[in-house]
C-alpha positions in Angstrom: -38.5 -148.3 55.7 -37.4 -152.0 55.6 -38.3 -152.3 51.9 -36.4 -149.1 50.9 -33.0 -150.3 52.2 -32.9 -153.7 50.2 -34.1 -151.9 47.2 -31.3 -149.3 47.4 -28.8 -152.0 48.0 -30.0 -154.0 45.0 -29.7 -150.9 42.7 -26.4 -150.3 44.1 -25.1 -153.7 43.4 -26.7 -153.5 39.7 -24.9 -150.1 39.3 -21.5 -151.5 40.6 -21.8 -154.6 38.3 -22.5 -152.5 35.4 -19.4 -150.4 36.2 -17.2 -153.5 36.4 -18.5 -154.8 33.1 -17.9 -151.4 31.5 -14.3 -151.2 32.9 -13.7 -154.8 31.7 -14.9 -154.0 28.2 -12.8 -150.9 28.2 -9.6 -152.9 29.2 -10.4 -155.6 26.7 -10.7 -153.0 23.9 -7.5 -151.4 24.8 -5.5 -154.5 25.0 -6.9 -156.1 21.8 -7.1 -153.1 19.5 -4.7 -152.9 16.5 -2.0 -150.3 17.5 -0.4 -150.3 14.1 -1.0 -146.8 12.5 -2.4 -146.4 9.1 0.5 -145.8 6.8 -1.7 -143.9 4.2 -2.1 -141.2 6.9 1.5 -140.8 8.1 2.9 -137.2 7.5 5.5 -137.2 5.0 8.6 -134.8 5.3 9.1 -132.3 2.5 11.4 -133.3 -0.5 15.0 -132.1 0.3 16.9 -133.6 -2.7 17.5 -131.5 -5.7 14.8 -131.7 -8.5 15.2 -135.0 -10.4 18.0 -136.4 -8.3 15.8 -139.0 -6.7 14.2 -140.1 -10.1 17.9 -140.4 -11.4 19.0 -142.4 -8.6 16.1 -144.9 -8.7 16.3 -145.2 -12.4 20.0 -146.4 -12.1 21.6 -147.6 -8.8 18.5 -147.5 -6.8 16.5 -149.9 -9.0 17.0 -152.8 -6.7 15.2 -150.9 -4.1 12.1 -150.5 -6.2 12.4 -154.3 -7.0 12.4 -154.9 -3.3 9.0 -153.1 -3.0 7.6 -155.5 -5.8 9.0 -158.6 -4.0 7.5 -157.4 -0.6 4.1 -156.3 -2.2 2.0 -159.2 -0.8 3.0 -158.5 2.9 1.1 -158.9 5.3 -1.5 -161.0 3.5 1.0 -163.5 2.4 2.8 -164.1 5.4 3.6 -168.0 5.6 6.8 -169.9 5.8 6.4 -170.5 2.1 6.2 -166.8 1.4 9.4 -166.4 3.4 11.2 -168.5 1.1 9.9 -166.5 -1.9 11.0 -163.2 -0.4 14.3 -164.5 0.7 14.9 -165.7 -2.8 13.9 -162.4 -4.2 16.1 -160.7 -1.8 19.1 -162.9 -3.0 18.4 -162.0 -6.6 18.5 -158.3 -5.8 21.8 -158.6 -4.2 21.0 -159.6 -0.6 20.6 -157.4 2.4 24.0 -155.8 2.5 23.6 -154.5 -1.1 20.1 -153.3 -0.4 21.1 -151.7 2.7 24.0 -149.8 1.2 21.7 -148.9 -1.9 19.2 -147.5 0.7 21.8 -145.5 2.5 22.8 -143.8 -0.8 19.3 -142.3 -1.7 20.0 -138.6 -2.2 16.7 -137.4 -0.3 17.1 -137.9 3.5 13.2 -138.6 4.0 13.3 -141.3 1.3 16.6 -142.6 2.5 15.3 -143.1 6.1 12.3 -144.9 4.6 14.3 -147.0 2.4 16.6 -148.0 5.3 13.6 -148.7 7.5 12.0 -151.0 4.9 15.1 -152.9 4.3 15.5 -153.3 8.1 11.8 -154.4 8.4 12.2 -157.1 5.6 15.2 -158.2 7.4 13.2 -158.5 10.6 10.4 -160.4 8.8 12.9 -163.0 7.4 14.6 -163.3 10.9 11.1 -164.1 12.3 10.7 -166.8 9.5 13.8 -168.6 10.7 12.4 -168.7 14.2 9.3 -169.6 16.3 8.3 -165.9 16.4 4.8 -165.2 15.0 5.2 -163.7 11.4 2.1 -161.1 11.5 3.6 -158.3 13.5 7.0 -158.3 11.4 4.9 -158.6 8.2 2.7 -155.7 9.3 5.7 -153.6 9.9 7.4 -154.4 6.6 4.0 -153.6 4.9 3.8 -150.2 6.9 7.4 -149.3 5.8 6.7 -150.2 2.3 3.6 -148.1 2.0 5.4 -145.1 3.5 8.4 -145.6 1.0 6.0 -145.8 -1.8 4.1 -142.7 -0.9 7.5 -140.9 -0.8 8.4 -142.3 -4.2 4.9 -141.2 -5.6 5.6 -137.7 -4.2 8.7 -137.4 -6.3 7.3 -139.2 -9.3 9.6 -142.1 -9.2 7.0 -144.7 -10.1 
């Protein structure tokens, strides 16, 4: 009987160690995983504006918002301080954040309006991070996410 007890103890310690390692791996995965959802799989709201109203708006007054998508197309891959200067210069050429914010708020479709306002805000947050010591990756990923959702909504309404 003396040999059985140490053998059980040894297997118990091994099982306990394996459980601790598995728990640690699970916690590490949970903390280190990328929590940004895939913008290609976000459910889009149905179109609510009258037929052609969105295309007409983006062909005229909303054109700077389409240009903003072009200016921010390289995010998050190009998220350096130099890229910040390029995006800020592009934003200034389009009229600045106030003009873009008001243009975004005038989009006739509520779903596209929300996406446009969110994208202008996300780009503003990215530029605010550029002027601080904050890391750029999270704001860049957020701006990319909002751009993809906005682009998908515009594609749905055949704007581009």
